[in-house]
C-alpha positions in Angstrom: 0.0 0.0 0.0 2.8 2.4 0.8 4.4 1.8 -2.6 1.2 3.0 -4.3 1.0 6.2 -2.2 -0.6 5.4 1.1 0.9 7.3 4.0 -1.4 5.8 6.7 -3.1 2.5 7.2 -6.2 2.4 9.4 -6.9 -1.3 10.0 -5.3 -4.3 11.8 -6.5 -7.9 11.7 -6.8 -9.3 15.2 -3.8 -11.4 16.2 -1.7 -10.2 13.2 2.0 -9.9 13.4 3.1 -6.4 12.4 6.3 -5.3 10.8 7.5 -2.2 12.6 7.9 -0.3 9.4 4.2 -0.9 8.7 3.0 -0.5 12.3 4.3 3.1 12.3 1.8 3.9 9.6 -1.2 2.7 11.4 -3.7 4.8 13.4 -5.1 2.4 15.9 -8.8 3.5 16.1 -11.6 3.0 18.6 -14.5 5.4 18.1 -17.3 3.5 19.6 -19.5 5.8 21.7 -19.6 3.3 24.5 -15.8 2.7 24.8 -14.9 2.4 28.4 -11.7 3.3 30.3 -10.5 -0.3 30.0 -11.0 -0.2 26.3 -8.9 3.0 26.0 -6.2 1.5 28.2 -6.1 -1.6 26.0 -5.9 0.3 22.7 -3.1 2.5 24.1 -1.2 -0.5 25.4 -1.5 -2.2 22.0 -0.3 0.9 20.2 2.8 1.1 22.5 3.5 -2.7 22.1 3.2 -2.7 18.3 4.6 0.8 17.6 1.5 2.3 16.0 1.6 6.0 14.8 -1.4 7.0 17.0 -4.5 6.0 18.8 -7.6 7.7 17.4 -10.4 8.0 20.0 -13.4 10.2 20.9 -12.6 13.6 22.3 -14.0 12.6 25.8 -11.2 10.1 26.1 -8.3 12.2 25.0 -7.1 13.2 28.5 -7.0 9.6 29.6 -5.1 8.4 26.5 -2.7 11.3 26.8 -1.9 10.2 30.4 -1.5 6.6 29.4 0.8 7.5 26.5 3.0 9.9 28.4 6.7 9.3 27.4 5.6 7.2 24.4 6.1 8.0 20.7 2.4 7.1 20.1 0.4 10.2 19.3 -3.2 10.9 20.5 -5.6 11.6 17.7 -9.2 12.6 17.9 -12.0 13.5 15.5 -13.5 16.9 15.6 -17.2 17.0 14.7 -17.6 13.3 15.1 -19.6 11.2 14.3 -21.7 13.0 11.7 -19.8 16.1 11.0 -22.9 18.1 11.6 -22.1 20.5 14.4 -22.0 24.2 13.5 -18.7 25.1 11.9 -18.3 27.8 14.6 -18.2 25.0 17.2 -15.3 23.1 15.6 -12.5 25.4 16.6 -13.6 25.2 20.3 -13.7 21.4 20.1 -10.3 21.3 18.4 -8.7 23.6 21.0 -10.2 21.7 23.9 -8.9 18.4 22.4 -5.4 19.9 22.1 -5.5 21.2 25.7 -6.5 17.7 26.8 -3.5 16.2 25.1 -4.4 15.5 21.4 -1.5 15.9 19.1 -3.3 15.0 15.9 -6.8 16.1 14.8 -9.0 14.7 12.1 -12.1 16.6 11.0 -15.5 15.1 10.2 -16.8 17.0 7.2 -20.0 19.1 7.3 -22.5 20.2 4.7 -23.4 23.4 6.6 -24.6 26.2 4.3 
């Protein structure tokens, strides 16, 4: 995939062995609305173990993931305007700033069709 232009991979088969050069391209993602603290701890531990580029989680869990990943090269990513991309555009900068204050180092934006 990298040879044809991909710079990130967003999926991992359960139990797969991962080459470090590939793992560093993966955003390990858990965006379920009902993700619990234990789920976030697990995804962070997996990201550290395999050397993933980041964990991508809901904004409400950014602070927790940031604490778990302290002194780790794994970045904390969150999605602004998730899940539908429908909040007012004026609200997105506030959500982005709050995520950064809480420890996010990478932001992804849900698109919106606001007119």
